[in-house]
N, C-alpha and C positions, 0 to 999 in steps of 0.2 A: 709332439703337438700339444696344444693347450685348449681348454674349453672353459667358457665362462658360464657358471651356473648361478642364476640370481638367488639371492637370499630372501627376496621379497616373497610374500605369501604364495600368490598364485603361480608365479613363474617357476618356482622350484618344483612344483608338482608335476611338471612335464614328465619326470621320471616315473610317475605312477601310470603313465599311459602305455608303457611297454606291455605287450601281450606275449605270453608264452605259447609256443607251438608244440603240439603233441603228435606222436606217431604211434599208431596202434597196429600191431602185427596180428594177423589171424592165424589160428592153429587148427589143423585138421585132425580130429580124433577118429581113429579107425573103429574103436569099440563104441557102439551105439549106447547112448545113455550115460556115458562117462561124465561125471560131475566136473564142472569147471573149478579150478583151484580157488580157494577162499583168499580174499584180499587180506594182506597183512594189516593187523590193527595198528593204529597210530600209537606210539609209545606215550605213556602217561607223563605229564610234565613233572619236573622237579620243582616243588613248591617251596619258596623261601620267604620267611617272615621278616619284617624289618627289625634290624638290630641297632638302629639309631633313629633320632628324630630327623625330620627334614631340615636342611641347612641352606641358607641363601648366602652366597659369596658375592659381595660387591667389588667388582674389578673396575679398572679404568675404561675398558672397552666392551664389557659384557657382564651380564648377571647370570649366575650359575645356581641352579637348584639341585641339591644332591642328597642322597640317602644311601645307607648301607643295608644290605640284606644278607641273611645267612651268617654262618660262623665257620671258623677254621678254613679248611680247604674248599668249602662251599660259599665263602664270602663273595658277594657281588657288590660292586659299586655302580650306582646309577647317577648319571649327570645329565641335566637338561640345560643347555646354554642358550641364552637369548641375547641377541645383539641389538635389538631395537624394539619399539612397540609393535607387537604382533601376537597372534595366537601361536605362532610357530616357534620351534626350538630345535636345537641340534642335540641328538642323543649320542651318548657314549656309555657303553655298558662293559664293565671290566671285571675279570675274575676267571679262575681256572675252569669254571663250568661253562664258559662261553668260548673256550678255545676251539678253533676251527682251522683246518688246513686249506680252506677256500680263501684265496687271496682277496677277491672282491665279487660282488654280485648283488642280488636283491634278497633281503631278509624279510621273513613274515613277522609282522608286529601287530599286536592287538591290545588296545586298552579296553579290557572287558569289564563286565560280561556283555554289554549291550552295543558297543561300537563295532563297526566293521573292521575286519582284518585289512591291513595295508601292506604294500610291499615298498620297502625303503632301501635305496642303494647304500651299500656299506663298503668299507675297506678294512682289511685285517690290520690291526695295529697293536700297540702296547700302551699301557698307562703305568709308568714306572716299570716294574718287572712283571706286571700282570698282563696277560693277553687281553685284548679288547676288540669290540666291534665299534668302529668309528663310522658314524653315519655321515655320508658326504653331502646329503641334502638336508632340508629342513622338514620337520614333521610337526603335526599337532595331534591331539588325542583322537581325532576322527579324520578319515580322508574326505575329500570333496565328494559331492553327489555325482551320480552318472551324468546329469545334465551339466554340472559345473565342469567336469572333466572334458565333456564334448566341447564346451565353449572355449576352454583353454586350448584344446587341440586345434580349433578352427580360427583362433584369433590371429591378428597380425603381430609382428615381432615387438612392436612397442605398445601394443594395445593391452589395457588392464582388464582383467575379469574379476568381478566382485564375488567373493566367496562368503556365503552366509556364516556369521559367527556361531560359535558353539555356546549354547546356553549354560547358565550356572547350574541348572538342574542336571544337565548331561555331565558336567564336570563332577558334580556331587555323586553321580551314579557309578563312576569308575571305581573298581575294586582291585584290579590287578593289571599288570603289564605282562603280556605273554610274548615270548620270543620263540619262534619255530625255526624253520629253515634259516640259516645253514646248519643249525645245531642238530646233532644226532638225537639228542634227548632235549625236548623243549624245556624252557625254564619259565616259571611263572613267579613274578615278584608281587607280593601282596602290598600294593601301594596304599589301599584305602582310598577314600574320597580325594580327588585332586583339586577341589575347589579352593580350599585354604592355601595349599602350596602355590597354586598358579596366581592367586591374588597377591601373595607375598612377592612373587616374581614380577608382577605388574608394578608394584610399589617401587621395587628396586629399579626398574626401567625408567620410571618417571624421574627418579633421582639421578640416574645416569644421563638422561637427556639434558637435565639442568646443568650438569657438570660440563657438557659439551657446548654450552651457550645457546641451547635451543629453547625457545619459548614454548613450554609444554602445553599451556592452555590454548594458544593460537593454533598449535599443531593438531589439536583434537577436533578442530572444525575447518581444516583445510578444504578449499574448493578445488585444489590441484596439488598432488604430490610433485616432487622433483621428477622430471621425465626426461630420459635420454633423447637427444636429437637424432642419434643414429643407433642402430642395434648394437648392444653391448658386445656381441660376438666379434665385432670389428676392432675392439680395443686391444686385445691380446693376440699377437701373431705367433706362429711357430718359431719365427726368428727371435722371439723374446725369451725362449727357453734358455736359462743360463747354461753357457757352454760346458762349464765344469760339472754341472749337475746332469747334463745330457750325456756326457762321457761316462759318468758313473751309473747311469740308468736310474737316477733318482726321480720318483714321482713326488707330487706335493699337493696339498689342499690348503689354500690361503683365503681367509676371509678378510675383507677390507672395508673401510668406511671413508667416504669422501665428505669433507665439509664443503657445502655449496653455497656460494654467496647469492644475494638477491639478483645478480646479473646472470646466474646460471653457470658461472665458471668455478671449477674446483679450486678451493683455497688451500687445502691440505689433504694428505692421504695418511690414514691411520690403519695399521694392521691390527685386526681384532683377534684373530686366531691363526695359527700356522702349524703345520705338521712336520716341516722340514727346515733346512738351514736358511739363514738370513738372505742368501743369494736370491731365493724365490721372492721374499718379501720386497727386496729392492727392485726386482724386475717388474713386479705387479704395479708398485706405486709409480715407477718411472713411466710405464706404458700408459696407465689410465690418466695420469696427470697431463700427459701430452695429447691424448686422443679423445678423452671423454668431455663432452659438452652437453648442457642440459637446458631445458625450459625450467625456470625457477619455480619453487613452490609458491602457491598463492594462498593467502588467508581467506577467511569467510567473505571479506569485502573485495577480494580480487587483487589485493596488494601483495607484491613479491616480498618474500622474507628469507632470511638465512635458514638453511635446512641441511640435510644430509642425504647421502645415498649409500646403500650397502649392497655387496655382492660377494660371490665366491669365485675363485679361479681354481680349476683342477688341472694341474700339469701331469700329463701321462704320456708314456711312449706307446707307439702303435703296437 
């Protein structure tokens, strides 16, 4: 079966609403006054300092912010990919120190010291020969507030929820990225202030949109974004799973972009990122071009204009 996970800011965050259930077993101590066992102390994180400057990679379909931390067997590569104008990015963290036997789940991530910890869905993967945590949703340096999460939970399938932007002061206050679960020993990457790196990523995105034929200035004051006429979860069906990949038990995560004309009809499909063979890319574009239709974007004067739509598809077996 397949699932459509939006790349847009608020829609991706549905994964943050999952609540963990706990079970507590009670013990009967025969001897009166027997002290309860002490809770095990959380292991101290492995702290890694940067061993390269921040680098911004300009690609045809995404902008990538990257940096290296640590040395030798403790080398870690951090990548933050952005596929359009947004505070959100997709994280990839690679290196031997993030090796895990957990195939997928939620990881504990914190841009500290002041931002809240957040849980992000990940898949175990590889970056070249290095083990990697590949995050299947989008993240930003702080999770939405409790009120914003509640609004996301209660909204309709095509309804947008406005998430308050993160201020420059909060971006400047970041000093590290901490990764906890699923790692046995947490890892802390000393990023330093994130304001300048994120500003460089914003500049890259403006150039990227221009290369797509998007009017960047008109898009900064849209009165309406491109809006699906029907829920995106109807665009990809279980029957769209490529047969050869289904037989091989292959999962995949595919990010795509649609060029949307002023009439709301997709003009072209572009694969922005993919984790698996081209069969998945072809299946995604064929399906969304056939089924996806939109209300077009409107500028500040209410006039329709050419724009784009982005989303992710996660192909997974039950």
